[in-house]
C-alpha angles and dihedrals in degrees: 000000000000090000091052090051093052090049090053090050092047091051091047092052092048092050089048091051092050089050092054090048091049091050092052095043095045092078119099116303117195114237120247111281107267128216111300090359094278113129111191108146094167095047099241091150126071123234091247091056090049091049093049094051091046090052092049088056090046095052093044090053089068095053127094091241106045121209121187131189131199126196127210115183119171139160096239141003089223093227098313121120116255089235093057092047094048095047096045094045093048090051095046095047090045092220113204135031127296110262096015097054091193103154142136137183124211113207128190125177107191105194091038088051092221136127136185144184114214113198131192117236092255093051089048088064087062102030116039127210089249090058095047088052091054092052091053090051091050089055093045095092091054091051091047090057091047090250096135095158095062091038091056094042091050090055093047092049093049092048093048093047094049095048094055101031092084095050134065091263115067130193093236093160091061112084110211123213092192119105106238092176091083112136103282098217091049091047093051090049092052092044092053090050093049091048092055092049090049093053092048092049093050090051092052091046091050091052094048091048090051089052093054092048093050091048092050090051091049090051092049093054093046091055092046091051092050089048090051092049098044107018105034094086096061128123115328087224091072116116105252090218094049137080129120089295092051131090134078110308110193119195105264091191094069097063099076094067094070093054128071095017115185127204090227089069125207125103090130098096134109146163099123108156101158103286120151135058142265135219141178135206 
């Protein structure tokens, strides 16, 4: 009887543990990086647009300062915020080149009518949040008409132009629809304000993420303690290294690097801490 009671306690603890794991794993998970870093499962983009963005990345890979863009276009965010989707995807895909970390991700959610540009920290020093917001607003008329290809291409060209316009190498082949003749003093003022807001937002996001991690660790240890108290006296035939948390857990995040390889290289960057801006239409 006592043995049966212990078995029930052990089973309950394991089920509770599985529930906790499910709750933490049920958050957004970025899809595997597709070929050329352009995710468009519902085919909103034309082949020509995909080719042009691919060519931009290919040309940039041969420059001393390498700049890489990823694109993520979906029908719906499925209840997630576009900021979460953009940041998690940019991190998972490792957009950019190791050492440079000059990567951006363009995100468009069609039914949610939202768009976002996610910038790495190093790109943010060249392209401010204010400027990315202007690029999104420039693309807004295209999105309103359902022309997602030209909208995304407009953003990509503007990003590419702005990244290289301040260096010796210019993206002269990329026509920009953005009005760069804006009053310079006003532009600097707005950029400074946008930079301060971005820094504050990244700090808040970091604090929030730390809180979630701490909470998750606490839950894990609570479950482990309960398991020790109630489930540790089970059958002596149990594998001491087993349990519901046991087994060989390979790193699922490493599999994407073998798929969708691109001759332009890259996809080993990082430094995404929430920079960029969002828009809706």
